[in-house]
N, C-alpha and C positions, 0 to 999 in steps of 0.2 A: 026308590032307594038310590042314595048316591054312594059311590065306591071310590074308596080312596085306595085300597090297598088288594093286590092281588096275590093269592098263596098258592103256590104250587110244589107237589111232591115233584121228585125226579123220574127215579125209573119207574117206567111205563107210562108215564105222564108227559113231563117236559121233555122225555129222550125215548127215541124209537127203540125198538127191541134190541137193535144193534148199538146201542149207547150212542147216537147219533142227534144234533138239534134239526128238526126238518127246517126249510127255508121260512116256512111260513109260521112255525115255532118262533123262530128267531126274529122274525119281522114282528111278531105278537109283543114280544118281550121287549124290542126297541121302541114299539109304539106307546107301549107303556109308561115306559121310563120318560119318553120324550112328552107325554102329556102331563107328567107332574107326579103321577101315582107311584106308590111302592109296589115293587115287586120283590115277593120273598121265596126263597127257596126253602121247602121243609123237607129235612131228609135223614135217613139214618147214616148219612154219610158223614164224614169229616169236614172242615171247612175246606181243608188243602184237596179235597177230591171235588166240591162244589166250585172253587173260584176256576179253576181252569176252564169249565164249560162258559160261565159269564164272560171270561176273558176273551175266549174264543171266538166268541160272535158279537164281541167289541160293546159290551156292555161295561160301565163304570161300577166299582166294588158295590153290591147291594146287602142289606141285612141276610142274613142266613142263619136259619133254625136246625142244626144238627144233632146227631144222634136221638134223633127222634123226638128231641125236645129238652134234651140234658145240657145243650150247651148252645147258647143264644148271642149272638154277634151282632151289633148295628151296622152301619155301611162304612164307619169309620174302625170296626172292628174293635169295638170295646166291648167287653164282656160284661152281658146282662144278666146271665144265669149260666151257672157251672154245676152240675150235680153229678157228684160222685159215685159210685158203689161203695157201700160200706166197706170196713178194713175189713172187719173178720170173715165176712161174706167173699171179701175177694180172695182173699188166702185159702178160705175152706174151698171153694169152689173150683179155684186152680189145682189145689192137691186132690180133689174129687176126680177131675177129669183126667190127670196123669194118672191116677190110679187104676182107674175103668177104662179108659179107650186111650191106646197107644197109637199114634200115627196121626191123629187129627191136627189141625192146622191152627194153633191158636192166635189170634190178632189181640193185641192189646192196646186200646184208644187213650189216651189221656189229655184232654184238652186239643192242641192242635198238632199232639206228636201220636205217630203210628208205629209201635212196638212188635216185634217178633223175635223168637230165638233163634231162625235162622230164614234166609232168603231162599225159602225152596220154592217149586213150581207153582205152587197156589198163587204165594206170596207176590211171586212177579206178576203171573196173570191178573190179580188184584191191583197193582201196581200200571200194569199196561193199560186196564178199564178207567183207573179214576185218574191217573197223572199223578199221583200224591205218592210219596217214597216213604217208605218203611224202613225202621232204623232197628238193627239186632241191639238186645238188653236181655239183662238177666231179669225176669219177673220179679224175683223175690228180692234184688236190690232195689229195684223201683219202689216196691211196698215199703221197704225199709227206709229209704227216703220221703215217704210219703207222698209218692207219685201213685196216686190211684186212679184206677179207669173210670171214664164214662160209659164205657161200652166195651165188653168183650165179644168178639165174633169169632165163630167155629167153622172153618171149611171143612166138609168131610162128605160121605158119600149118603145118598139119601135116608137110607136104612139107619145109619149110626145117628145122624141128624135128629131123624126121627124119636130113636130110643134116648138121645140125650134131651132131648125137649120135655119128654115125658119125666124120665128121672129126675135131673137137676129141677124142673118145676117145684117136685114133689118136695125135694131135699132143701131147697132155697125159697121160702115162701116170701121174703123179703125183696127178691129179685124178680124183674120179668125177662122169661125164657121164651124166647119165641122163634121159631122158623119163619125169614123173610123170603125164603127159596128154598126149594128143596134140598139143596147143598150148604146153606146158611144157617148159622143159628145164632142169633143176637141176645146177650145179656145186659142188663142194664136195672137200676133201681127200679122198684115198683110204682115210685111215684110218678116216673116219667111217662109222658105223650106226647103227640104232637099237638094236642090241645092245649098242655100246660105250657109248653113253649111258646105257643102262639100268644095265649092269654098275658104272658109277660112282655112280648113284644108290642101286644096293641095298646096295654099301660102306657108303655113307655113313650110311644107316638101318640098317645090321648086319642086313642082309636077306640071303636068300640066293634062286636061282631056285625053289625048291621052295617058296616062300612067296606066290609070284607066280601071276596067272591074266594073260594076255596076249590082247587082241583086235585082229585086223586085217584087212583085207581086198584088199591089193593088193602087187605084187612090191616094192615098198619096205619092207614087212612082212615079207618072209621070213627076215632074220636073225634078227628080234624073235620070230618063231614057231619059229624052230629053236632060239634061246637059251632061251625058258622052258619047260620042259616040259609044264605045261599050258595049252598054245596053243590058241586058239579063232578059226577063221575064217568069217567073215560069210558067208552064203547067197550074197551078191552078187560074192564072192569069184572070180577066173577059178579053173578046175577044177586048176590045178597047184599054187596057192596052197592050195586046199581040201586036197590030198593031202598036204602037208608039217606040217600042223595035226592037233592031237590029237583036236579035233573040231571040229564045224561046226554053228552056230546059224542063227538066223534072220537074213534079211538087215537091212541100216541101214534100211530103208523099215519095217519091222515091229519094231523096237527089240529086234533081237538079242541086245544085251548083256543086258537085263533079263531078257528069255526064259531066256538061260543061267543068270545067277545066280541067280533063281527057281526053276528045275528043280533047281540043284544045292545048294540051301538054302544058298547065300550071302546072300541077302537075303530077305526076305520079300515075298509079293504083294501 
């Protein structure tokens, strides 16, 4: 099986737990590009929270699949796909959150913009981690101007996050409401998944799933790992996720992407 494209989740896969790129993972990424293969980062992050990672290790601009498949860009930053949340659901879910939960941090992502009501501690912490910059805005005005979100992300305590996931999933069946961490709740259109974003990108490059290798570590990678036949879970993935992948490699802390690609002769040691 020839390999022409490498797809990788970011947090817990391409990055260590403290959000760093190991020397060997950086070497793997550069080797992929130097060999003329496509390297694509697939993440719930916005593009502006992905590009600093690749810029930081000296890579050229890469294609990215953002918002877990809801926003797909080529290496020239051409938009291939841009799936927004429905207007009514956007208005209603914001109203529901404001009514039921006081003090949660709501983040509104639209294309390459990140909007918040105020730059509070949680927002500043997220900016420090991602190197992206949030803008203060009135969400109602954004909606009135038809600036709809690809994703709404909530930062809150784990018990509140769990409660919100259960309640909002039931109230808004057209949306995908899922925790990506104990304290993070991600909300997007129901049709969005990493697999659908990958399908769009593969079609653009005239590639098939058999040309690809996919790396992931968590439940939001399941669709991707099931879609790509040559799928690889990180050692740090939950057992249920590892059981769905074709192979398991070393952990994110131990440069598992590099380990797998060298072992299988995709790149040189």
